[in-house]
All heavy atoms as an XYZ file, in Angstrom:
629
protein
N    -117.530     39.570     -2.994
C    -118.617     39.198     -3.883
C    -119.280     37.935     -3.329
O    -118.616     36.985     -2.961
C    -118.057     38.939     -5.287
C    -119.095     38.423     -6.248
S    -118.539     37.953     -7.918
C    -117.345     39.138     -8.352
N    -120.606     37.940     -3.284
C    -121.332     36.770     -2.804
C    -121.400     35.705     -3.900
O    -121.140     35.977     -5.070
C    -122.771     37.133     -2.379
O    -123.509     37.501     -3.550
C    -122.792     38.259     -1.368
N    -121.768     34.501     -3.500
C    -121.903     33.398     -4.457
C    -122.968     33.725     -5.496
O    -122.767     33.511     -6.700
C    -122.248     32.077     -3.717
C    -122.557     30.974     -4.698
C    -121.099     31.667     -2.806
N    -124.109     34.255     -5.044
C    -125.185     34.572     -5.990
C    -124.777     35.681     -6.951
O    -125.135     35.648     -8.129
C    -126.462     34.959     -5.250
C    -127.221     33.812     -4.610
C    -128.457     34.336     -3.879
C    -127.617     32.771     -5.621
N    -124.020     36.644     -6.468
C    -123.538     37.708     -7.357
C    -122.628     37.122     -8.430
O    -122.720     37.477     -9.610
C    -122.798     38.799     -6.561
O    -123.689     39.340     -5.589
C    -122.302     39.910     -7.466
N    -121.754     36.206     -8.029
C    -120.868     35.549     -8.980
C    -121.636     34.752    -10.023
O    -121.312     34.792    -11.218
N    -122.656     34.041     -9.570
C    -123.482     33.262    -10.505
C    -124.245     34.180    -11.456
O    -124.364     33.898    -12.647
C    -124.449     32.358     -9.742
C    -123.753     31.209     -9.050
C    -124.746     30.320     -8.333
C    -124.049     29.138     -7.698
N    -124.992     28.196     -7.104
N    -124.748     35.284    -10.917
C    -125.446     36.255    -11.754
C    -124.517     36.791    -12.835
O    -124.866     36.832    -14.010
C    -125.994     37.411    -10.911
C    -126.578     38.525    -11.743
C    -127.907     38.498    -12.116
C    -125.785     39.582    -12.190
C    -128.444     39.504    -12.914
C    -126.310     40.587    -12.976
C    -127.645     40.548    -13.336
O    -128.170     41.539    -14.125
N    -123.328     37.212    -12.439
C    -122.379     37.797    -13.389
C    -121.952     36.788    -14.455
O    -121.832     37.134    -15.634
C    -121.164     38.351    -12.645
C    -121.439     39.564    -11.750
C    -120.207     39.921    -10.936
C    -121.935     40.742    -12.567
N    -121.733     35.531    -14.047
C    -121.349     34.493    -15.010
C    -122.474     34.239    -16.010
O    -122.236     34.139    -17.224
C    -120.989     33.207    -14.273
N    -123.705     34.145    -15.519
C    -124.839     33.907    -16.418
C    -125.110     35.125    -17.295
O    -125.447     34.990    -18.476
C    -126.093     33.530    -15.624
C    -127.318     33.173    -16.452
C    -127.044     31.983    -17.372
C    -128.500     32.874    -15.552
N    -124.942     36.301    -16.746
C    -125.135     37.520    -17.520
C    -124.135     37.589    -18.679
O    -124.501     37.942    -19.806
C    -124.999     38.745    -16.617
C    -125.392     40.024    -17.320
O    -126.510     40.087    -17.869
O    -124.571     40.962    -17.330
N    -122.892     37.221    -18.410
C    -121.877     37.212    -19.471
C    -122.231     36.178    -20.544
O    -122.069     36.430    -21.742
C    -120.498     36.912    -18.875
N    -122.715     35.023    -20.121
C    -123.112     33.982    -21.085
C    -124.324     34.427    -21.901
O    -124.400     34.183    -23.100
C    -123.410     32.675    -20.344
C    -123.568     31.476    -21.223
C    -122.302     31.085    -21.981
O    -121.209     31.567    -21.666
O    -122.429     30.275    -22.914
N    -125.266     35.101    -21.268
C    -126.438     35.611    -21.990
C    -126.018     36.672    -23.006
O    -126.575     36.737    -24.101
C    -127.462     36.188    -21.009
N    -125.016     37.465    -22.665
C    -124.483     38.459    -23.598
C    -123.836     37.774    -24.801
O    -124.016     38.180    -25.943
C    -123.458     39.352    -22.885
C    -122.706     40.297    -23.791
C    -123.583     41.382    -24.405
O    -124.637     41.717    -23.829
O    -123.210     41.892    -25.468
N    -123.106     36.691    -24.532
C    -122.415     35.968    -25.601
C    -123.380     35.207    -26.508
O    -123.297     35.278    -27.725
C    -121.402     34.994    -24.988
C    -120.533     34.260    -26.004
C    -119.594     33.262    -25.342
N    -120.247     32.063    -24.888
C    -120.642     31.060    -25.675
N    -120.464     31.137    -26.973
N    -121.226     29.996    -25.168
N    -124.339     34.498    -25.905
C    -125.249     33.620    -26.657
C    -126.446     34.381    -27.230
O    -126.945     34.042    -28.297
C    -125.731     32.460    -25.748
C    -126.771     31.603    -26.433
C    -124.552     31.619    -25.295
N    -126.925     35.369    -26.502
C    -128.120     36.133    -26.869
C    -129.323     35.212    -27.137
O    -129.839     35.135    -28.252
C    -127.851     37.024    -28.073
C    -126.784     38.054    -27.819
C    -126.771     39.116    -28.898
N    -125.713     40.064    -28.684
C    -125.804     41.138    -27.911
N    -126.905     41.379    -27.250
N    -124.802     41.961    -27.794
N    -129.773     34.499    -26.099
C    -130.877     33.546    -26.290
C    -132.195     34.248    -26.609
O    -132.445     35.377    -26.174
C    -130.958     32.831    -24.939
C    -130.431     33.825    -23.962
C    -129.356     34.583    -24.705
N    -133.026     33.562    -27.386
C    -134.357     34.085    -27.700
C    -135.326     33.788    -26.554
O    -136.337     34.465    -26.397
C    -134.870     33.466    -28.994
N    -135.004     32.768    -25.758
C    -135.856     32.346    -24.641
C    -134.976     31.654    -23.612
O    -134.052     30.923    -23.969
C    -136.934     31.367    -25.133
C    -137.830     30.737    -24.075
C    -138.824     31.765    -23.545
C    -138.559     29.543    -24.644
N    -135.273     31.874    -22.349
C    -134.570     31.165    -21.283
C    -135.565     30.305    -20.523
O    -136.678     30.739    -20.244
C    -133.905     32.160    -20.311
C    -132.721     32.888    -20.890
S    -132.006     34.134    -19.770
C    -131.464     33.151    -18.393
N    -135.157     29.080    -20.215
C    -135.930     28.207    -19.335
C    -135.199     28.242    -17.997
O    -134.050     27.824    -17.898
C    -136.016     26.769    -19.877
C    -136.792     25.886    -18.911
C    -136.667     26.759    -21.257
N    -135.879     28.775    -16.984
C    -135.236     29.060    -15.702
C    -135.845     28.194    -14.607
O    -137.063     28.122    -14.458
C    -135.428     30.560    -15.350
C    -134.819     30.885    -14.007
C    -134.838     31.440    -16.445
N    -134.976     27.535    -13.846
C    -135.428     26.761    -12.688
C    -135.843     27.739    -11.587
O    -135.202     28.771    -11.388
C    -134.296     25.859    -12.199
C    -134.755     24.934    -11.099
O    -134.820     25.388     -9.928
O    -135.065     23.770    -11.391
N    -136.890     27.398    -10.871
C    -137.419     28.302     -9.841
C    -136.431     28.569     -8.711
O    -136.571     29.550     -7.989
C    -138.720     27.742     -9.267
O    -138.465     26.502     -8.622
N    -135.433     27.717     -8.551
C    -134.440     27.904     -7.486
C    -133.328     28.866     -7.888
O    -132.504     29.233     -7.060
C    -133.836     26.549     -7.103
C    -134.846     25.556     -6.561
C    -135.410     25.966     -5.211
O    -134.645     26.495     -4.378
O    -136.607     25.767     -4.994
N    -133.253     29.253     -9.157
C    -132.168     30.124     -9.620
C    -132.698     31.544     -9.827
O    -132.931     31.980    -10.946
C    -131.543     29.584    -10.924
O    -132.575     29.450    -11.898
C    -130.865     28.258    -10.709
N    -132.845     32.248     -8.721
C    -133.399     33.603     -8.779
C    -132.516     34.543     -9.592
O    -133.008     35.469    -10.231
C    -133.642     34.180     -7.367
C    -134.737     33.427     -6.658
C    -132.370     34.173     -6.545
N    -131.213     34.289     -9.587
C    -130.319     35.135    -10.361
C    -130.596     35.007    -11.863
O    -130.437     35.974    -12.609
C    -128.847     34.815    -10.060
C    -128.473     33.370    -10.301
C    -128.008     32.957    -11.545
C    -128.577     32.422     -9.295
C    -127.674     31.634    -11.780
C    -128.242     31.110     -9.514
C    -127.793     30.714    -10.761
O    -127.467     29.402    -10.990
N    -131.040     33.834    -12.320
C    -131.360     33.649    -13.741
C    -132.601     34.454    -14.120
O    -132.680     35.011    -15.220
C    -131.559     32.173    -14.053
N    -133.571     34.524    -13.214
C    -134.751     35.360    -13.448
C    -134.315     36.816    -13.565
O    -134.772     37.549    -14.447
C    -135.800     35.182    -12.324
C    -136.942     36.163    -12.485
C    -136.320     33.756    -12.287
N    -133.409     37.235    -12.688
C    -132.905     38.614    -12.735
C    -132.207     38.910    -14.058
O    -132.413     39.970    -14.650
C    -131.952     38.877    -11.574
C    -132.651     38.953    -10.231
O    -133.884     39.128    -10.226
O    -131.967     38.835     -9.206
N    -131.372     37.980    -14.531
C    -130.677     38.169    -15.807
C    -131.690     38.306    -16.938
O    -131.606     39.228    -17.762
C    -129.687     37.019    -16.102
C    -129.200     37.063    -17.538
C    -128.509     37.066    -15.144
N    -132.653     37.396    -16.985
C    -133.657     37.421    -18.058
C    -134.454     38.726    -18.025
O    -134.654     39.367    -19.064
C    -134.590     36.222    -17.932
N    -134.878     39.143    -16.843
C    -135.681     40.368    -16.747
C    -134.852     41.607    -17.055
O    -135.321     42.513    -17.744
C    -136.319     40.463    -15.357
C    -137.383     39.403    -15.138
S    -138.149     39.487    -13.515
C    -139.111     40.976    -13.700
N    -133.627     41.655    -16.572
C    -132.761     42.814    -16.822
C    -132.446     42.969    -18.301
O    -132.438     44.079    -18.834
C    -131.445     42.673    -16.019
O    -131.770     42.597    -14.635
C    -130.529     43.852    -16.255
N    -132.217     41.849    -18.971
C    -131.866     41.882    -20.394
C    -133.095     41.870    -21.307
O    -132.957     41.942    -22.517
C    -130.960     40.720    -20.746
C    -129.595     40.837    -20.104
C    -128.607     39.884    -20.729
N    -127.260     40.292    -20.418
C    -126.542     41.146    -21.137
N    -127.051     41.673    -22.212
N    -125.320     41.455    -20.793
N    -134.286     41.730    -20.743
C    -135.495     41.704    -21.561
C    -135.653     40.415    -22.352
O    -136.284     40.397    -23.411
N    -135.082     39.327    -21.841
C    -135.177     38.024    -22.503
C    -136.439     37.326    -21.997
O    -136.615     37.171    -20.788
C    -133.942     37.157    -22.188
C    -132.665     37.856    -22.625
C    -134.064     35.786    -22.857
C    -131.385     37.206    -22.119
N    -137.315     36.894    -22.904
C    -138.484     36.131    -22.445
C    -138.013     34.861    -21.735
O    -136.995     34.268    -22.116
C    -139.226     35.787    -23.735
C    -138.680     36.693    -24.776
C    -137.293     37.045    -24.352
N    -138.757     34.457    -20.704
C    -138.368     33.239    -19.991
C    -139.605     32.497    -19.507
O    -140.668     33.070    -19.344
C    -137.440     33.559    -18.814
C    -138.082     34.341    -17.700
C    -138.604     33.701    -16.587
C    -138.166     35.726    -17.761
C    -139.186     34.420    -15.561
C    -138.736     36.458    -16.739
C    -139.251     35.800    -15.630
N    -139.417     31.196    -19.332
C    -140.434     30.367    -18.690
C    -139.814     29.844    -17.408
O    -138.614     29.586    -17.341
C    -140.914     29.199    -19.589
C    -141.684     29.706    -20.779
C    -139.762     28.330    -20.032
N    -140.618     29.727    -16.405
C    -140.149     29.291    -15.101
C    -140.495     27.823    -14.913
O    -141.660     27.433    -15.014
C    -140.810     30.149    -14.019
C    -140.209     30.109    -12.635
C    -138.763     30.560    -12.648
C    -141.015     30.995    -11.702
N    -139.502     27.017    -14.659
C    -139.694     25.597    -14.399
C    -139.786     25.398    -12.891
O    -138.865     25.757    -12.155
C    -138.516     24.800    -14.967
O    -138.589     23.463    -14.548
N    -140.891     24.842    -12.440
C    -141.094     24.600    -11.014
C    -141.231     23.084    -10.832
O    -142.281     22.515    -11.118
C    -142.354     25.330    -10.494
C    -142.524     25.105     -9.001
C    -142.277     26.811    -10.819
N    -140.155     22.420    -10.375
C    -140.170     20.956    -10.295
C    -140.857     20.404     -9.050
O    -140.366     19.497     -8.410
C    -138.681     20.617    -10.308
C    -138.048     21.770     -9.616
C    -138.866     22.971    -10.030
N    -141.974     20.976     -8.711
C    -142.740     20.522     -7.549
C    -144.172     20.260     -7.988
O    -144.673     20.935     -8.881
C    -142.751     21.588     -6.445
C    -141.369     22.056     -6.067
C    -140.910     23.303     -6.465
C    -140.525     21.242     -5.339
C    -139.645     23.736     -6.132
C    -139.249     21.665     -5.005
C    -138.819     22.902     -5.401
O    -137.556     23.320     -5.082
N    -144.846     19.312     -7.356
C    -146.248     19.074     -7.722
C    -147.112     20.301     -7.396
O    -146.923     20.943     -6.367
C    -146.672     17.885     -6.868
C    -145.500     17.474     -6.075
C    -144.380     18.427     -6.317
N    -148.016     20.596     -8.283
C    -148.920     21.728     -8.075
C    -149.707     21.556     -6.783
O    -150.002     22.518     -6.087
C    -149.874     21.868     -9.282
C    -150.908     22.949     -9.032
C    -149.075     22.173    -10.531
N    -149.998     20.314     -6.426
C    -150.784     20.066     -5.216
C    -150.104     20.623     -3.970
O    -150.771     20.982     -3.001
C    -151.043     18.570     -5.042
O    -149.816     17.860     -4.993
N    -148.782     20.733     -3.975
C    -148.086     21.300     -2.826
C    -148.432     22.762     -2.618
O    -148.497     23.239     -1.491
N    -148.656     23.478     -3.703
C    -149.020     24.888     -3.597
C    -150.481     25.057     -3.205
O    -150.878     26.075     -2.660
C    -148.761     25.610     -4.920
C    -147.309     25.676     -5.265
C    -146.770     24.835     -6.211
C    -146.476     26.578     -4.618
C    -145.427     24.888     -6.522
C    -145.126     26.631     -4.923
C    -144.601     25.789     -5.875
N    -151.295     24.058     -3.500
C    -152.724     24.147     -3.216
C    -153.084     23.647     -1.822
O    -154.208     23.828     -1.381
C    -153.513     23.344     -4.253
C    -153.362     23.809     -5.702
C    -154.122     22.883     -6.631
C    -153.847     25.232     -5.863
N    -152.160     23.007     -1.133
C    -152.455     22.409      0.165
C    -153.147     23.377      1.134
O    -154.115     22.996      1.779
C    -151.183     21.839      0.797
C    -151.415     21.115      2.111
C    -152.306     19.895      1.983
O    -152.286     19.228      0.960
N    -153.087     19.615      2.999
N    -152.718     24.623      1.263
C    -153.398     25.523      2.203
C    -154.859     25.781      1.847
O    -155.647     26.165      2.703
C    -152.601     26.824      2.109
C    -151.266     26.425      1.578
C    -151.528     25.249      0.684
N    -155.233     25.556      0.588
C    -156.609     25.811      0.163
C    -157.521     24.604      0.328
O    -158.741     24.737      0.234
C    -156.621     26.240     -1.312
C    -155.743     27.448     -1.658
C    -155.732     27.677     -3.160
C    -156.223     28.681     -0.932
N    -156.941     23.420      0.548
C    -157.744     22.199      0.640
C    -158.329     22.029      2.038
O    -157.740     22.472      3.025
C    -156.883     20.976      0.308
C    -156.342     20.919     -1.118
C    -155.418     19.716     -1.279
C    -157.465     20.854     -2.126
N    -159.476     21.371      2.131
C    -160.048     21.084      3.455
C    -159.123     20.169      4.256
O    -158.332     19.421      3.682
C    -161.369     20.370      3.140
C    -161.589     20.515      1.685
C    -160.315     20.882      1.044
N    -159.230     20.215      5.558
C    -158.375     19.395      6.418
C    -158.573     17.903      6.185
O    -157.711     17.109      6.530
C    -158.615     19.752      7.874
C    -158.131     21.166      8.192
C    -158.242     21.523      9.657
N    -157.496     20.661     10.558
C    -156.190     20.744     10.796
N    -155.478     21.639     10.160
N    -155.612     19.940     11.652
N    -159.695     17.499      5.589
C    -159.934     16.076      5.358
C    -159.090     15.529      4.205
O    -158.939     14.324      4.060
C    -161.416     15.819      5.073
O    -161.808     16.481      3.884
N    -158.522     16.407      3.373
C    -157.674     15.953      2.267
C    -156.279     15.650      2.800
O    -155.749     16.383      3.622
C    -157.587     17.021      1.188
S    -159.108     17.186      0.250
N    -155.654     14.576      2.305
C    -154.311     14.218      2.782
C    -153.245     15.173      2.259
O    -153.448     15.880      1.271
C    -154.100     12.824      2.215
C    -154.965     12.781      1.000
C    -156.160     13.636      1.319
N    -152.128     15.185      2.923
C    -150.994     15.981      2.467
C    -150.514     15.429      1.130
O    -150.422     14.213      0.966
C    -149.852     15.897      3.493
O    -150.351     16.334      4.750
C    -148.675     16.742      3.091
N    -150.202     16.277      0.153
C    -149.727     15.794     -1.140
C    -148.513     14.876     -0.991
O    -147.649     15.103     -0.144
C    -149.339     17.073     -1.885
C    -150.201     18.125     -1.276
C    -150.315     17.736      0.165
N    -148.465     13.836     -1.802
C    -147.404     12.838     -1.850
C    -147.324     11.962     -0.606
O    -146.384     11.203     -0.445
C    -146.047     13.495     -2.111
C    -145.945     14.335     -3.384
C    -144.589     15.011     -3.468
C    -146.196     13.505     -4.619
N    -148.301     12.056      0.299
C    -148.264     11.231      1.504
C    -148.701      9.800      1.222
O    -148.343      8.881      1.950
C    -149.157     11.828      2.596
O    -150.531     11.719      2.205
N    -149.502      9.615      0.166
C    -150.024      8.287     -0.133
C    -151.191      7.899      0.755
O    -151.714      6.802      0.654
N    -151.604      8.806      1.614
C    -152.702      8.507      2.533
C    -154.046      8.775      1.865
O    -154.176      9.688      1.049
C    -152.585      9.368      3.788
C    -151.338      9.143      4.641
C    -151.257     10.191      5.743
C    -151.337      7.747      5.217
N    -155.056      8.007      2.223
C    -156.391      8.273      1.689
C    -157.009      9.472      2.409
O    -156.535      9.902      3.456
C    -157.160      6.994      2.008
C    -156.497      6.469      3.238
C    -155.033      6.836      3.100
N    -158.069      9.968      1.812
C    -158.799     11.067      2.444
C    -159.386     10.597      3.771
O    -159.832      9.464      3.896
C    -159.918     11.526      1.517
C    -160.787     12.597      2.124
C    -162.097     12.746      1.414
O    -162.348     12.010      0.461
O    -162.889     13.591      1.840
N    -159.370     11.471      4.754
C    -159.987     11.163      6.047
C    -161.460     11.537      5.957
O    -161.822     12.692      6.146
C    -159.273     11.939      7.147
C    -157.829     11.531      7.316
C    -157.102     12.386      8.341
N    -156.962     13.780      7.939
C    -156.005     14.229      7.129
N    -155.118     13.416      6.634
N    -155.928     15.508      6.816
N    -162.290     10.564      5.637
C    -163.714     10.837      5.438
C    -164.411     10.970      6.783
O    -164.195     10.205      7.696
C    -164.351      9.737      4.600
C    -163.784      9.699      3.201
C    -164.468      8.670      2.348
C    -163.850      8.717      0.965
N    -164.389      7.760      0.068
N    -165.273     11.960      6.849
C    -166.023     12.218      8.088
C    -167.515     12.106      7.847
O    -168.293     12.785      8.457
C    -165.687     13.610      8.600
C    -164.253     13.727      9.024
C    -164.023     15.025      9.744
N    -162.647     15.093     10.172
C    -161.828     16.092      9.935
N    -162.267     17.145      9.295
N    -160.601     16.073     10.361
N    -167.853     11.319      6.887
C    -169.260     11.170      6.553
C    -169.392     10.482      5.213
O    -168.408     10.001      4.651
N    -170.596     10.456      4.687
C    -170.827      9.725      3.434
C    -170.299     10.429      2.182
O    -170.190      9.807      1.140
C    -172.343      9.615      3.383
C    -172.845     10.788      4.163
C    -171.820     11.025      5.229
N    -169.926     11.708      2.294
C    -169.488     12.413      1.087
C    -167.969     12.437      0.982
O    -167.270     12.480      1.993
C    -170.016     13.865      1.090
O    -169.494     14.528      2.236
C    -171.529     13.901      1.092
N    -167.483     12.426     -0.250
C    -166.043     12.493     -0.493
C    -165.605     13.941     -0.526
O    -166.412     14.848     -0.665
C    -165.708     11.796     -1.799
N    -164.331     14.130     -0.435
C    -163.750     15.466     -0.501
C    -163.895     15.994     -1.926
O    -163.298     15.448     -2.856
C    -162.272     15.406     -0.096
S    -161.417     16.970     -0.280
N    -164.663     17.030     -2.109
C    -164.870     17.562     -3.446
C    -163.632     18.280     -3.976
O    -163.435     18.401     -5.171
C    -166.064     18.523     -3.450
O    -165.794     19.612     -2.577
N    -162.760     18.737     -3.079
C    -161.563     19.461     -3.518
C    -160.522     18.531     -4.119
O    -159.894     18.851     -5.105
C    -160.961     20.223     -2.343
N    -160.304     17.353     -3.498
C    -159.259     16.473     -4.009
C    -159.822     15.295     -4.786
O    -159.078     14.495     -5.336
C    -158.340     16.007     -2.894
S    -159.142     15.028     -1.617
N    -161.127     15.144     -4.815
C    -161.764     14.126     -5.651
C    -161.692     12.711     -5.117
O    -162.022     11.772     -5.822
N    -161.212     12.504     -3.889
C    -161.166     11.124     -3.381
C    -162.398     10.775     -2.575
O    -163.205     11.569     -2.241
C    -159.931     10.892     -2.535
O    -159.419     12.002     -1.921
């Protein structure tokens, strides 16, 4: 049995015992999403990362990397309309 299988089975047994009305699931615990979906338990996904990290591929190259603390690299008189700096 793999570690994830063991975690899934343990959480599944707890969900059977507690019968939650809602689960708050961390995005790193894929087995918890599986338990909630298999049992038909509504869940919300907690993603403990800044949204800007997911948007980085969509931003112009002049916008700094999220959490870098760097200012926008301006290449003219206009500011980056995507990141607002």
